[in-house]
C-alpha positions, 0 to 999 in steps of 0.5 A: 507459483511465482511471486506476484509481480509489481506493476511498476512502470509505464502504466496508468492508475487503476480505479475501481467502482464498488459501493452500493450508492445511488451512483450512475455506475451501480448495477441493478440485481433482480431475480438472478439477473444483473444489469451491467453498469455504465461507467461513463459518468463516473469516469468523466467525473474522476479522470481529471484527478488521475495523473501520469507520473514520469520519473528520472532517477539515478542508479548505480551500475555495478555489472561489468562485462566479464571480458573487462574484469581485471583489465585496465578497461575495468576502471574506465568502464566504472568511471564512464558507466558508473551512474546512469539515468533511468526513465520510469512511469506510473500513475497517481491521483490528486487527493487535495486541490492544493496539489497533493498527489498519492502514488506508490513508493516504488514508482518514485523510488530514488527519483532525481526528478519527478514530473506529473502530467494532468489529463489536459496535458499540463506538466508540472514538476513534483516534489516528493513530500515523503515515502513509506516503504512498508506500505509502498506509498508516497506523497507528492506535491505540485505547485499549480496556478489554480486549484486541481481537480481532486477525489476523496477517500472512501472506506475500504472497510465497507467494500464487499466481495463481488462489488463493481470497481473501476480502475484508472491510470496510465497503463503502458504509458497510454494515459487516461485509461479506465478499466472495470471489474469486481472486488474478487477478494479482501485481506489478501496477503501476498508477501509484500510486507507486514501490513499486507491487507490487499483488495484483490480485483479483476479490473485490468491493471497493467505495468504503469497502473502503479499508484493509481486509484481504485474507485467505488461507485461514488467516485471515492478512492477505496484502494491504491493499485500496487501489484499484479500477479502475472506470468507474462507481466501484463494483466491476468485478471489478478490485481492488488490494491492497498486499502484506503483505510490503511493508506489514509493514515499513512498519507496524513502522516507523510503530509504532516511530518514527511515520514511515518513513525510506527509503534514497536515492542521488540518481540518475535511472535507466532500464531497459535490455535485454540488448542494451545490455550488453556481450556481451548477457549482462545486463539492468541499470539505467542511471544517467541523471543524478546529483544534486549532493552526493548519496550517488551523487555522493560514491561516484563513480557516473557518468551512463552507468553500468549497475547490474547488482547490489546486494550481490550480488543481480541488479538488472534493473529500475529499480523493483527498484533503487529498492525495494532502496535504499529498504529499506536503512537510511540510513547503511548501505553497500551494494556496487554492481556496475556496468558502465563502459566495458565493464568490470565494477567494484564501488563501495561506496555509503553510502545517504543519507536520502530527502528528504521524500516524493520524491528 
């Protein structure tokens, strides 16, 4: 199966309605029959906070026509065609009336210029406050004469499979578009990075929807539309949104510091099943290798140790361990429970700062 294709250019944001609030879009269920919800009031309420994002970026063009390579024209080509401006588009949403806008990192990329268009047609130059490649999130700031319409964060952890959702954005550059669907699945891993935990939805998400919000029935953002699976590049009913519970902390850090700092241990880990732990009572995460002079090495961790808990909370998968450590501020000490030589023990580990975007 081909890898999921990201909805990077030309689309509106996706917004989804779920939740079980007494909102206009809530469906009623009785005796096996469902009343299709009316999203009109919800769309009217949230659309003013959804924006279109136009991007002018510079990229280096390195491909030289084969017939020019090794000729005097190669240098001329590189000088004249070495850099070009590329126009792209995506979606976003206002999270603070002061002009803070959330979108995807892959929408803004290495933008030389970003312009945000509001639903009333107003265009405002935007400044990139900060980006986070690992979660594919970015925060922009515009200066407006008046307070902007905004939407609040919702709790993605409360989302249930089968709930209605509404997506809004700028698909194919059309702007002001909403689509509805349901939450198809939670906790999807699509190979995008170590923090994969996507909400899957069948609400139509197309190129240009990237960075747009996914709303619940209360008009709260429970996801940021990030990727689609599609053999054709258009919606195939399988879209993925970064959950708000993950995005909110990242955006708060970007607003405060302009960057995201993550905790780091310096270990390679692997999931193991219950059968691999003493007595077969616990699942855990086995330490495969340890980087020299890393926080794990200084704390006394060893290859072969099986981590079963962090600060008293059970750890059953390597992804869960990575997320927990990454969410710990560098310099903070955590209590790690592990199995070594058939015996349970605890180690105090001072979490380090993740070097660059990997490690």
